[in-house]
DRENMARNU-721376 format. One record per residue (C-alpha): residue in one letter; residue number from 1; chain; x, y, z. Coordinates in Angstrom, 1 decimal, padded with zeros to 4 digits. Each point is the difference from the previous one (the first is absolute). Layout:
BEGIN
<"A",NUM,"A",<X,Y,Z>>;
...
This chain:
BEGIN
<"X",1,"A",<309.4,161.6,276.3>>;
<"X",2,"A",<000.4,003.5,000.9>>;
<"X",3,"A",<-002.2,002.5,-002.0>>;
<"X",4,"A",<002.9,002.3,-000.5>>;
<"X",5,"A",<003.5,-000.1,-001.6>>;
<"X",6,"A",<003.2,001.8,-000.5>>;
<"X",7,"A",<000.3,001.7,-003.3>>;
<"X",8,"A",<001.9,003.1,-001.8>>;
<"X",9,"A",<-002.2,002.6,-001.6>>;
<"X",10,"A",<001.0,002.7,-002.1>>;
<"X",11,"A",<-000.9,003.1,002.4>>;
<"X",12,"A",<000.4,002.6,-002.5>>;
<"X",13,"A",<001.4,000.1,-003.5>>;
<"X",14,"A",<003.8,000.6,000.0>>;
<"X",15,"A",<003.2,-001.8,000.7>>;
<"X",16,"A",<000.9,-003.1,001.8>>;
<"X",17,"A",<-000.5,001.6,003.2>>;
<"X",18,"A",<-003.8,000.3,-000.2>>;
<"X",19,"A",<-000.2,-003.7,000.3>>;
<"X",20,"A",<-001.6,-000.7,003.7>>;
<"X",21,"A",<-000.4,-003.1,001.8>>;
<"X",22,"A",<-003.8,-000.2,001.0>>;
<"X",23,"A",<-002.7,-002.4,001.4>>;
<"X",24,"A",<-002.3,-000.7,-002.6>>;
<"X",25,"A",<-003.2,-002.4,000.0>>;
<"X",26,"A",<000.6,-003.7,-001.5>>;
<"X",27,"A",<-001.3,-000.2,-003.3>>;
<"X",28,"A",<-002.8,-002.6,-001.1>>;
<"X",29,"A",<000.3,-002.0,-003.1>>;
<"X",30,"A",<-002.7,000.7,-002.3>>;
<"X",31,"A",<-001.4,-002.7,-002.6>>;
<"X",32,"A",<003.0,-001.6,-001.8>>;
<"X",33,"A",<002.8,001.5,002.2>>;
<"X",34,"A",<002.2,-001.3,002.9>>;
<"X",35,"A",<001.0,001.4,003.0>>;
<"X",36,"A",<004.0,-000.3,000.2>>;
<"X",37,"A",<001.8,000.2,003.2>>;
<"X",38,"A",<003.0,002.0,-001.2>>;
<"X",39,"A",<003.7,-001.3,000.7>>;
<"X",40,"A",<001.8,002.6,-002.3>>;
<"X",41,"A",<-001.2,002.8,-002.3>>;
<"X",42,"A",<001.8,000.8,-003.2>>;
<"X",43,"A",<001.4,003.8,-000.5>>;
<"X",44,"A",<-000.8,001.3,-003.4>>;
<"X",45,"A",<000.4,003.2,-002.2>>;
<"X",46,"A",<-003.7,000.4,-000.3>>;
<"X",47,"A",<-000.2,000.0,003.9>>;
<"X",48,"A",<002.3,003.0,000.0>>;
<"X",49,"A",<-002.1,001.8,-002.9>>;
<"X",50,"A",<-003.4,-000.7,001.9>>;
<"X",51,"A",<001.7,001.4,003.2>>;
<"X",52,"A",<001.1,003.2,-001.9>>;
<"X",53,"A",<-003.6,000.2,-001.2>>;
<"X",54,"A",<000.7,-000.6,-003.6>>;
<"X",55,"A",<-001.8,-003.5,-000.2>>;
<"X",56,"A",<-003.1,-000.4,001.4>>;
<"X",57,"A",<-001.4,-003.4,001.0>>;
<"X",58,"A",<-002.8,-001.4,-002.0>>;
<"X",59,"A",<-003.4,001.1,001.8>>;
<"X",60,"A",<-000.9,-003.4,001.6>>;
<"X",61,"A",<003.6,-000.5,001.5>>;
<"X",62,"A",<001.5,000.2,003.1>>;
<"X",63,"A",<001.5,003.7,000.5>>;
<"X",64,"A",<003.2,-001.7,001.6>>;
<"X",65,"A",<002.9,-000.4,-002.0>>;
<"X",66,"A",<001.4,-003.5,-000.7>>;
<"X",67,"A",<-000.7,-002.0,-003.5>>;
<"X",68,"A",<001.7,-003.5,001.0>>;
<"X",69,"A",<000.1,-002.0,003.0>>;
<"X",70,"A",<000.9,-003.4,001.3>>;
<"X",71,"A",<-001.7,-001.9,002.9>>;
<"X",72,"A",<-002.5,-002.4,001.4>>;
<"X",73,"A",<-003.7,-000.2,-001.2>>;
<"X",74,"A",<-002.1,001.1,003.0>>;
<"X",75,"A",<-003.3,000.0,-001.5>>;
<"X",76,"A",<-001.7,-000.7,-003.2>>;
<"X",77,"A",<-003.1,001.9,-001.4>>;
<"X",78,"A",<-003.0,-001.6,-001.8>>;
<"X",79,"A",<000.6,-001.8,-003.1>>;
<"X",80,"A",<003.8,-000.7,000.8>>;
<"X",81,"A",<000.8,-003.8,-000.9>>;
<"X",82,"A",<003.7,000.2,-000.8>>;
<"X",83,"A",<001.2,001.0,003.6>>;
<"X",84,"A",<-000.7,-000.9,003.3>>;
<"X",85,"A",<001.1,001.4,003.3>>;
<"X",86,"A",<003.8,-000.6,001.0>>;
<"X",87,"A",<001.2,-000.2,-003.8>>;
<"X",88,"A",<003.0,002.2,-000.5>>;
<"X",89,"A",<-000.3,002.1,-002.9>>;
<"X",90,"A",<001.5,003.3,-001.6>>;
<"X",91,"A",<-002.2,002.0,-001.9>>;
<"X",92,"A",<-000.5,003.2,-002.1>>;
<"X",93,"A",<-002.1,002.7,001.8>>;
<"X",94,"A",<-002.2,002.7,-000.6>>;
<"X",95,"A",<001.4,002.0,002.7>>;
<"X",96,"A",<000.5,-000.3,003.5>>;
<"X",97,"A",<003.1,-002.2,000.5>>;
<"X",98,"A",<001.7,002.0,002.8>>;
<"X",99,"A",<-002.3,-001.6,002.5>>;
<"X",100,"A",<-000.2,-003.1,001.9>>;
<"X",101,"A",<-003.2,-001.2,-001.8>>;
<"X",102,"A",<-000.9,000.7,-003.5>>;
<"X",103,"A",<-002.7,-001.2,-002.5>>;
<"X",104,"A",<000.3,-000.7,-003.4>>;
<"X",105,"A",<-001.6,-002.1,-002.7>>;
<"X",106,"A",<000.6,-003.8,000.3>>;
<"X",107,"A",<000.8,-000.2,-003.7>>;
<"X",108,"A",<003.1,002.3,000.6>>;
<"X",109,"A",<001.8,-002.2,002.5>>;
<"X",110,"A",<002.6,-002.3,-000.9>>;
<"X",111,"A",<001.3,-002.8,002.3>>;
<"X",112,"A",<003.6,000.8,001.6>>;
<"X",113,"A",<002.5,-001.9,-002.1>>;
<"X",114,"A",<001.6,-003.0,001.3>>;
<"X",115,"A",<003.2,000.8,002.2>>;
<"X",116,"A",<-000.6,003.4,000.2>>;
<"X",117,"A",<-000.8,002.2,003.1>>;
<"X",118,"A",<-002.6,002.5,000.4>>;
<"X",119,"A",<002.6,002.8,-000.2>>;
<"X",120,"A",<000.9,-001.0,-003.5>>;
<"X",121,"A",<-003.6,-000.8,-001.1>>;
<"X",122,"A",<-001.2,003.4,000.9>>;
<"X",123,"A",<002.4,001.3,-002.6>>;
<"X",124,"A",<-001.7,-002.0,-002.8>>;
<"X",125,"A",<-003.3,001.2,-001.0>>;
<"X",126,"A",<000.6,003.6,-001.3>>;
<"X",127,"A",<002.8,-000.6,-002.0>>;
<"X",128,"A",<-001.2,-003.4,-001.4>>;
<"X",129,"A",<-003.2,001.2,-001.1>>;
<"X",130,"A",<001.6,003.2,-001.5>>;
<"X",131,"A",<002.7,-002.1,-001.7>>;
<"X",132,"A",<-001.9,-002.9,-001.2>>;
<"X",133,"A",<-003.2,002.3,-001.6>>;
<"X",134,"A",<002.5,002.7,-001.3>>;
<"X",135,"A",<002.7,-001.9,-001.4>>;
<"X",136,"A",<-001.6,-003.2,-000.9>>;
<"X",137,"A",<-003.7,000.6,-000.5>>;
<"X",138,"A",<000.2,003.6,-001.3>>;
<"X",139,"A",<003.6,000.1,-001.3>>;
<"X",140,"A",<-000.1,-003.6,-001.4>>;
<"X",141,"A",<003.5,-000.5,000.5>>;
<"X",142,"A",<001.4,-003.4,-001.4>>;
<"X",143,"A",<003.1,-001.9,000.1>>;
<"X",144,"A",<002.9,001.3,-002.0>>;
<"X",145,"A",<-001.3,003.7,000.2>>;
<"X",146,"A",<002.1,002.8,001.1>>;
<"X",147,"A",<-001.6,001.3,003.2>>;
<"X",148,"A",<001.1,003.4,001.5>>;
<"X",149,"A",<-001.3,000.6,003.7>>;
<"X",150,"A",<000.8,003.4,001.7>>;
<"X",151,"A",<000.4,000.0,003.6>>;
<"X",152,"A",<001.5,-003.5,000.1>>;
<"X",153,"A",<000.7,000.1,003.7>>;
<"X",154,"A",<-003.6,001.1,001.3>>;
<"X",155,"A",<-002.3,-002.9,001.0>>;
<"X",156,"A",<-001.6,000.5,-003.4>>;
<"X",157,"A",<003.2,-000.5,-002.1>>;
<"X",158,"A",<001.4,-002.9,002.2>>;
<"X",159,"A",<-002.8,-002.0,-000.6>>;
<"X",160,"A",<-000.1,001.2,-003.7>>;
<"X",161,"A",<003.5,-001.4,-000.4>>;
<"X",162,"A",<-000.6,-002.9,001.4>>;
<"X",163,"A",<-003.1,-001.2,-001.6>>;
<"X",164,"A",<001.0,001.4,-003.6>>;
<"X",165,"A",<003.3,-001.8,000.4>>;
<"X",166,"A",<-001.9,-003.6,000.9>>;
<"X",167,"A",<-002.6,000.3,-002.9>>;
<"X",168,"A",<003.2,000.4,-002.4>>;
<"X",169,"A",<000.4,004.1,-000.7>>;
<"X",170,"A",<003.0,001.6,-000.2>>;
<"X",171,"A",<-000.1,002.5,002.9>>;
<"X",172,"A",<001.6,003.5,000.1>>;
<"X",173,"A",<-000.6,002.5,002.8>>;
<"X",174,"A",<001.0,003.3,001.4>>;
<"X",175,"A",<001.0,000.9,003.5>>;
<"X",176,"A",<001.8,002.7,001.6>>;
<"X",177,"A",<002.9,-001.6,001.7>>;
<"X",178,"A",<002.5,-002.6,-000.6>>;
<"X",179,"A",<-001.2,-001.9,003.0>>;
<"X",180,"A",<-003.5,000.1,-001.5>>;
<"X",181,"A",<001.2,-001.2,-003.2>>;
<"X",182,"A",<001.8,-002.8,001.5>>;
<"X",183,"A",<-003.2,-001.3,001.4>>;
<"X",184,"A",<-001.7,000.3,-002.9>>;
<"X",185,"A",<002.5,-002.2,-002.1>>;
<"X",186,"A",<000.2,-002.7,002.9>>;
<"X",187,"A",<-003.9,-000.3,-000.4>>;
<"X",188,"A",<000.4,-000.7,-003.9>>;
<"X",189,"A",<000.2,003.5,-001.9>>;
<"X",190,"A",<002.3,-000.5,-002.9>>;
<"X",191,"A",<001.1,003.6,000.4>>;
<"X",192,"A",<-000.6,002.3,002.7>>;
<"X",193,"A",<000.6,003.8,-001.1>>;
<"X",194,"A",<001.2,002.7,002.6>>;
<"X",195,"A",<-002.2,002.8,-001.1>>;
<"X",196,"A",<002.4,002.4,001.4>>;
<"X",197,"A",<002.9,-001.0,-002.1>>;
<"X",198,"A",<-001.5,-001.6,-003.2>>;
<"X",199,"A",<-003.0,000.7,-002.5>>;
<"X",200,"A",<-002.5,-002.6,-000.2>>;
<"X",201,"A",<-000.8,001.3,-003.2>>;
<"X",202,"A",<003.1,-000.9,-001.7>>;
<"X",203,"A",<000.3,-003.3,001.7>>;
<"X",204,"A",<-003.4,-001.3,-000.9>>;
<"X",205,"A",<000.8,001.5,-003.7>>;
<"X",206,"A",<003.2,-002.2,-000.1>>;
<"X",207,"A",<-002.0,-002.9,000.8>>;
<"X",208,"A",<-002.7,000.3,-002.5>>;
<"X",209,"A",<-002.4,001.8,002.0>>;
<"X",210,"A",<-002.4,-000.7,002.9>>;
<"X",211,"A",<-002.9,-002.1,-001.0>>;
<"X",212,"A",<-001.8,000.7,003.3>>;
<"X",213,"A",<000.5,003.0,002.3>>;
<"X",214,"A",<-001.4,000.0,003.7>>;
<"X",215,"A",<000.2,003.7,001.2>>;
<"X",216,"A",<-000.9,001.2,003.1>>;
<"X",217,"A",<002.2,003.5,-000.2>>;
<"X",218,"A",<-001.7,002.0,-002.6>>;
<"X",219,"A",<001.1,003.5,-001.0>>;
<"X",220,"A",<002.9,000.2,-002.1>>;
<"X",221,"A",<000.3,-003.9,-000.1>>;
<"X",222,"A",<-003.2,-000.1,-002.1>>;
<"X",223,"A",<001.6,001.6,-003.2>>;
<"X",224,"A",<003.2,-002.1,000.8>>;
<"X",225,"A",<-001.8,-003.4,000.3>>;
<"X",226,"A",<-001.5,000.7,-003.7>>;
<"X",227,"A",<003.6,000.5,-001.3>>;
<"X",228,"A",<001.1,-003.0,001.7>>;
<"X",229,"A",<-002.7,-002.3,-001.4>>;
<"X",230,"A",<000.2,-002.3,-002.8>>;
<"X",231,"A",<-002.6,-000.4,-002.8>>;
<"X",232,"A",<-003.5,-001.3,001.3>>;
<"X",233,"A",<001.0,000.4,003.7>>;
<"X",234,"A",<-002.1,000.7,002.9>>;
<"X",235,"A",<000.2,002.3,002.7>>;
<"X",236,"A",<-002.0,-000.1,003.2>>;
<"X",237,"A",<-000.3,002.6,002.8>>;
<"X",238,"A",<-000.8,-000.7,003.5>>;
<"X",239,"A",<001.3,003.2,002.0>>;
<"X",240,"A",<001.3,003.2,-000.9>>;
<"X",241,"A",<002.7,000.9,002.8>>;
<"X",242,"A",<001.3,003.0,-002.1>>;
<"X",243,"A",<-003.4,001.0,-001.2>>;
<"X",244,"A",<-002.8,-000.9,-002.6>>;
<"X",245,"A",<000.8,002.6,-002.7>>;
<"X",246,"A",<002.5,-000.1,-002.9>>;
<"X",247,"A",<000.4,001.2,-003.3>>;
<"X",248,"A",<000.1,-002.8,-002.6>>;
<"X",249,"A",<000.5,-000.5,-003.8>>;
<"X",250,"A",<-003.0,-002.1,-000.9>>;
<"X",251,"A",<001.8,-000.6,-003.7>>;
<"X",252,"A",<002.6,-002.2,001.8>>;
<"X",253,"A",<-003.0,-002.1,001.7>>;
<"X",254,"A",<-001.7,-000.1,-003.6>>;
<"X",255,"A",<003.2,-001.0,-001.7>>;
<"X",256,"A",<001.0,-002.6,002.7>>;
<"X",257,"A",<-003.6,-001.2,000.1>>;
<"X",258,"A",<000.2,000.2,003.9>>;
<"X",259,"A",<-002.8,-000.8,002.6>>;
<"X",260,"A",<000.0,002.3,002.9>>;
<"X",261,"A",<-002.1,-000.9,002.8>>;
<"X",262,"A",<-000.3,-000.3,003.9>>;
<"X",263,"A",<-002.1,-000.9,002.9>>;
<"X",264,"A",<-000.7,000.6,003.7>>;
<"X",265,"A",<-000.9,-002.9,002.1>>;
<"X",266,"A",<-002.3,001.4,002.7>>;
<"X",267,"A",<-002.5,001.5,-001.8>>;
<"X",268,"A",<-000.7,-003.5,-002.0>>;
<"X",269,"A",<-003.2,-001.8,000.7>>;
<"X",270,"A",<-000.1,-002.9,002.4>>;
<"X",271,"A",<-000.5,-002.4,-003.0>>;
<"X",272,"A",<003.1,001.3,-001.7>>;
<"X",273,"A",<002.2,-000.4,003.1>>;
<"X",274,"A",<-001.3,-003.5,000.3>>;
<"X",275,"A",<001.0,-000.8,-003.3>>;
<"X",276,"A",<003.5,000.9,000.8>>;
<"X",277,"A",<-000.2,-001.8,003.0>>;
<"X",278,"A",<-001.1,-003.1,-002.0>>;
<"X",279,"A",<002.9,000.3,-002.2>>;
<"X",280,"A",<002.4,000.4,002.7>>;
<"X",281,"A",<-001.1,-003.0,001.9>>;
<"X",282,"A",<000.6,-002.1,-003.3>>;
<"X",283,"A",<003.1,001.5,-001.6>>;
<"X",284,"A",<001.8,001.6,002.8>>;
<"X",285,"A",<-000.9,-001.3,003.3>>;
<"X",286,"A",<001.8,-003.6,-000.7>>;
<"X",287,"A",<003.3,002.3,-000.6>>;
<"X",288,"A",<-000.4,001.4,003.3>>;
<"X",289,"A",<-000.7,-003.5,001.5>>;
<"X",290,"A",<003.2,-001.3,-001.5>>;
<"X",291,"A",<002.3,002.8,001.0>>;
<"X",292,"A",<000.7,001.0,-003.7>>;
<"X",293,"A",<-001.3,003.5,000.4>>;
<"X",294,"A",<-000.1,001.9,003.5>>;
<"X",295,"A",<-000.6,003.5,001.5>>;
<"X",296,"A",<002.9,002.3,000.6>>;
<"X",297,"A",<-000.3,001.5,003.7>>;
<"X",298,"A",<001.5,003.4,000.8>>;
<"X",299,"A",<-001.2,000.7,003.8>>;
<"X",300,"A",<-002.8,-000.6,002.4>>;
<"X",301,"A",<-001.3,002.7,002.0>>;
<"X",302,"A",<-002.4,-000.2,002.9>>;
<"X",303,"A",<-003.8,000.8,-000.5>>;
<"X",304,"A",<000.5,003.4,002.4>>;
<"X",305,"A",<003.2,000.8,-002.5>>;
<"X",306,"A",<-002.1,000.1,-003.0>>;
<"X",307,"A",<001.5,003.8,-000.8>>;
<"X",308,"A",<003.7,-001.4,000.3>>;
<"X",309,"A",<-001.1,-002.6,-002.7>>;
<"X",310,"A",<-001.3,002.7,-002.4>>;
<"X",311,"A",<003.1,002.0,000.5>>;
<"X",312,"A",<002.0,-002.9,-000.9>>;
<"X",313,"A",<-002.1,-000.6,-003.2>>;
<"X",314,"A",<-000.1,003.6,-001.0>>;
<"X",315,"A",<003.8,000.2,000.4>>;
<"X",316,"A",<000.6,-002.5,-002.6>>;
<"X",317,"A",<002.8,-001.7,001.5>>;
<"X",318,"A",<-001.9,-003.2,000.9>>;
<"X",319,"A",<000.8,-003.3,-002.2>>;
<"X",320,"A",<-003.2,-002.1,-000.1>>;
<"X",321,"A",<-003.3,000.3,002.0>>;
<"X",322,"A",<-000.4,001.9,003.3>>;
<"X",323,"A",<-002.7,-001.6,002.5>>;
<"X",324,"A",<-001.7,000.6,003.3>>;
<"X",325,"A",<-000.1,-002.5,002.7>>;
<"X",326,"A",<-003.6,000.2,001.5>>;
């Protein structure tokens, strides 16, 4: 095996054009880690934030972008017993996915689901870890509850709609076009609200209010979400596409007994991520193996076209996940 690989680096903070193809040394798996020969790498919003200089990787992580990948185990570090060379996996990564090889803790990898190709598998880790940990572990969604997820046609949205529907929730979502709304209802949403034509606050109030809101928009949506929520409801923030600041009336939170929370995935401990992986393996991977839920794939770009992949993601015209063929 060569000692160098092709990879994409962030040459300087900026727009998609700062992503450059380089030669980099192949990483070595540390204790408890595996080395993956990358087949495909998922493209995610945090990659774009890192590229823009707004989301620094953790100190021990690769400075290369890329938080999920699929591929074959090329080597295992000391202490790894659950994987062997040649196993086909998809994994959550601390960074470094835009490369021919990447290391990650062995406990953060999951088997490629039955009947699924590497391209589809690369679209799973970031979305499924995020949705499972925020909607079910943190948000406590249960059968029969009214669930509002914004950005329903995104990778997170399409995943949340399918999982929430499967586990018996009534799913409502917002999207920015009739085409995107149709995709959401096809995936199981009871109602997809085109936010350019309708007010989600009024729609949810007419239904009795949302019991759980998953928000990645922020900004003006924060106060509107609070108005759209039922008594004793929860709101979980996972991103702020229109900004993290808002003026809100805390009396409404008190009167309705609301819980407002949120999380980011990347800075969590290896142990916390391993716990999410355990729950996914037990409760969600059987659904993927059976074809009950599946990733929605928008477009595949070559590794050297990472800039075009970022431009597509930031245009918000995509439906589902974008990935790089490595």
